[in-house]
N, C-alpha and C positions, 0 to 999 in steps of 0.2 A: 504494500500500500504506500503510495507516494504522498509526501507532504507538500502541497502546492505553496509557493511563496505568496505572501500577501501582495496586493496590487502595487504597493510602493517599494517592494523589495527588488532592487536591481541585482541581477545575477552577477555575483563576483567572479572574476577570472581566477583568483587564487586566494586561499585561506591558509593560515598557519595556526596550528594548535600548539600550545606549550603546556605540557603536563609531563613532568619527568618521572614521577613516582607517585605512589608505590603500586605494587601489583594489584591490590584490590581497587585502588582509585583509578587506575587506567582502564579497568573493566567498566567502571562507572562512566567513562567517557564514550564508550562504544555506542550507546544509543544516540548520543549527539552526532557522532560520525555518520551514522545511518540516516539521521534526519537531514544532514547537510548533503550527503550523497544522493538521497532520494529527490531532494528539491533541485539540486544543481549538479547533475551527473557529469557535466563538462568542466566544472571548476577543478583546478589543480589544488589538491589537499595535501599539505605537509604537516608533519607532527614531530616536534622536538621532544625527545623522550630519553629516559635512562636506558642503560645497556640491558639489564635484566628484563625490564618491561618490554623492550624491543624484541627480545627473544620470545617472550610470551605471545606477542601480537604479530610477529613476522608472518607475512603472507596475507595480511588484511587487504582485501581488494580496494583499489582506488586511492591508496594512501602511500605517500613517500615518507619514510622515516629518516630522521637525522638524530644521531645519538650525541648526548653530551655527558661526559664523565666529570663529576664534580671535582675529582682529584686534579684535573687539568687546569683549574682556575681560570684566570683571565686569558691565558694562552689558548685554552680550549674554546673560550667564548669568541675570540677573534677568528679561530679556525672555523667555528660554526658559521659565523657571518660570511666568510668566504664561500663555504659550501652552499649556503642559501642563495647568495648572489649568483653563483654559477648555476644553480637550479632555476632561478628566475630568468636568467638569460638577459634579453634586451629589456625586459620589464624591470624597473628599478626597485620595486618593492611589492609586497603582498597587498591585496586590497584590504585584508583584515587580519589581525593577530588576535587570537583568543587566549588571553593570559590567565590560565586556570590554576596557577599555583602561587601561594602567598608567601612562601619562604623568601628570605632576603636574597639568597643566591639566585633563585628563579626570577625574582624581580629584576636583579641586575642583568641576568642573562637575557631577559626580554628586550633590553635596550640594544642588544646586538642583532635583533631580528628586524629587518627593514619592513615597515608596514605603515600604511596611511591611517587606518583605523586601529586603535589599540584598545581592545575591550577587556575590562577587568571586573572585579567584584564590586558590589555596592559598598558604600562608605562604611556601613556598620560592620561588614565582615573584613574590611581592609586592615592590614597590619604590615609591619616590616617595610614601611614606606611605599606600599603598593600603589597608592594614588599618584606618586610621582612618575610612574612608568606607564600609565594608561591615560587615554583621553575620552573614553566612554565607559559606561558601567552597565552591568546587568540590573534588572529591576530589584529593588530592595523591599519586596512585599512582606517578607516573613519577619516575625518578632525575633528579638535577640534571645528571649527566654523561651523555655519549652511551652507549648509544643512548636516545633519547627520542621522544616523539610529534611528529607533524607539527602545525603551527599549527592546521590545520583540526580535528584531533582534540581539541586542547585546547579550542577554542571550542565544539565540539560537546558537550563534557561539561558545559556550563552548564545543560543541561536536567536533569541528574541530581539536584541539590538540590530540583527541583520534583517529583520522583518519576517521571520519565520515563527511558526508555532511548532512545538515539539510533536514529532511523530510517535507512533506506537513504540513502546519500550522493547527493544530486542538487542541481543548481544552478538550472536553469530561469531563467536571466537573462532579463529582459523586453526583447526585441529587437523593435521595431516592423517592420512589413512594408516601410515605405519605407526603413528602414536596410538591409534585405537587398537591396532593389532597387538602392540606391546601390552596395553592395558588388559585386553581380553585374555592374554596368556598368563596373567598373574593369578587368577583363580577361575575355576570352571563355572560355567553358567548354571549347572545343576547344583543344588544344595540350598541351604538356608540363605536368607538375605544377609547383606554385608553392611556392617557398621565400620566406616573408615574414620580413623582418628588422626587428625592433624594437630598435634598437641601444642605447637609453639608459634607464638607471634614474634615478630622482630622487636616488639616492645615487650621486654621481659616482664614488666610489672602487670601485664595482662594475662600471664600464663598461670595455669592451674597446677595443682600438685599431682605428681605422677601416680601416687597411690589412689587418688580420687578417680583419675581416668581408669585405673585398673579395676576399681570397684564397679564402676558403671559398665565397663567392658565385660566383666564376669557376669553381671546381671543379664546383659544382652545375650551372652553366650549361653546362659542357662535357659533362655527363651528360644534357643535354636538358631541364633544369629552367628555368622562368621565374623571375626574381628581382624581388621588390618590396620597397620600404622603407616603413615606417610610423612615425609618431611624432607628438609634439605640436608646439606652435608656439613653443617656447622657442628662444632663440639657440643653446644647446648642441645641441639636436636638429637644428636647421637646419645648423649648421656640421659636425656629425658626418655627416649625410646627404651633404652636399656633398663631404666628404672621401672617403666610401665610393665615391660615383659617380666621382670623379676618379681613384681608384685602380683601378677595375675595367676590365678589358679587354672585358667583355661588356655588352650593353645591360641596363638596369635600369629598372623602373617606380618613379618617386619619388612616393610619396603622403604624404610627411611634411608635417604641418600641414594636410592636406586633409580629414580626417575629423573627426567629432564624437564625443563619448563614447558616444552611442547607436549610431553607425555602426561604432565600433571593434570591438565583439564580432562583428558581422556580417562585418567584414573578416577578422578572425582565424579565424572559422569557415570561411571560404571557402578559406583556404590549406591546403596539404597538410602543411606543416611550418613551425613558427615558431621562429626563432633569436633568443634574447634573453638578457641577463643576468638576475639576480634582480630582477624588476620586476613592476609591475601587469599589463602585457600577457601575461606568462608565465601568470599565474593566470586571467586572463580567457580566454585561449586554451584552457587546460585545462578551464575551465567550459563552453566551447562544444564540447568534444570533439575539439580539434585537438592533435596531439602536438607536444611542445616540445623543441627542442635548447637546453637551458639551459646557461649558462656560469657555473660556480661556483668561486670561490676565496675570496672575502670572506665568503661565507655557506655554510651546510651545506645541500645539496639535500635531505637526509633530513628536515630541519625545515621548509625554506621553498622547496623546489623544486615543480614541478608535481605535484599530489597524485595524479593517477590513474596516471601512468606516468613514471618517472624513468630509464627505460632509455637514453634518448638525451641525458641530461645529462652534461656534462663535470664531473668532481668533482676539484678540486685543493684542497679544503678542508683535508685532512690535511697536504698539503705546505705550505700557508700557515701552519697551526698550528705546524709544526716550524720554519719559517723565522722567523716573526714573534713566536711565543710561546715557542719553545724546548722544546716538548713536543708529543706527538701529540694529535690532535683528541679522542681518547677521554678525555683528561685535562682537557679544557676544560669549563667550565660549559655545559650544554645551551643552545644558542641564541646562543652567543658570536659576535659579528661581528668579522671580522679586516679591517677597512676601513683598510688602509695604502696609502700611495702605492706603486704598482707591483705590488700583490698580484695583479691580474688578468693580469699578464704571465706568471704561472705557467701560464695556460691557453694552449696553443700552437695554431697553425693545424692541425697534425697531429692534435691532440686533437679539434678540432671536425670535421675531415674524417672521422675515424674514427667519430665519433658519427653523422654524416650517412650514412656507409656502413652502419652498423648499421641505421639506419632503412630504407634502401633494401633491404637483405637481408631484413628482416622484412615488407616490403610488396611482394610480387611484382606485384600489380596496378598499383602505381604505376610499377614498373620497366617494365611493358608499355606504359604511357602514354608513357614517355620515348622509346620506339622508334618511335612513330607519326610 
């Protein structure tokens, strides 16, 4: 379904998106990309992005990617400008830059992107001198305090200054056939449903205790589910996986460190349910159509939980606000993180088991597979 531009929306010849990270957030940009491509299929679309995020999205139709590595500093910014000018050719600049990252480094990087229109966040969301680097802003309709929009909805509104209305939310992550073949080889199709646990966020204070993951996994296994672990190659992820395996009474398939960023979406797609804290795999799983048992206390699931379905999230964010900020979540600035030592201990094993049981109750076909 195409999203027609409004009558006053001149079709741009070129648009540049700037969103470097993180894995979850770049998946939130995909619906915006599809809105732009549907409305203006002839427009040249460039995306300035981080290296790992590029690996995840490589192959996305109709988009030219330009990597920026933060370790390269100003030299890398100058190199990016040269690459973009070469890409533009005789055109001296992009018709529009969508500056979708508020960090100081990203704001400075945006100055090296030649563009006539420089569209950024509304004034209430702006920080890190963001306003100095943009000359237009997205609408600022939402309140600063709860309730407010999901991150995906905010990013989707970057099409509005261009004269568009958001199209249907869809992701269409580029997953090659060989990645799906690899995922299919990890466990047989026959057998009980699969709970795939991705236990680590890059924000360590969002992570849950290994023994609690093990307790929920043992409960699921006792219900006839198969258990698998996935994650990256960091020391933290390896040690966390080892601790979960050691604490479990039931067998577990340990895939931590064995997949690539191209294989990860296929692996998450193959699971029946993914359990994770607020992390990139949460949003990749959501984009692939897999339900998520999200564990939230440090962050608000209404803002940064799985976009499509948050019924199976554990939400202790308000408890965290009252304990660590001395007031309810409704009085916090929208998007506040409560990343304190021990905050995730507010999420109990019983909370996660209850969320798992809600999922089972809502999916009788999966319950039937348990009994086979």
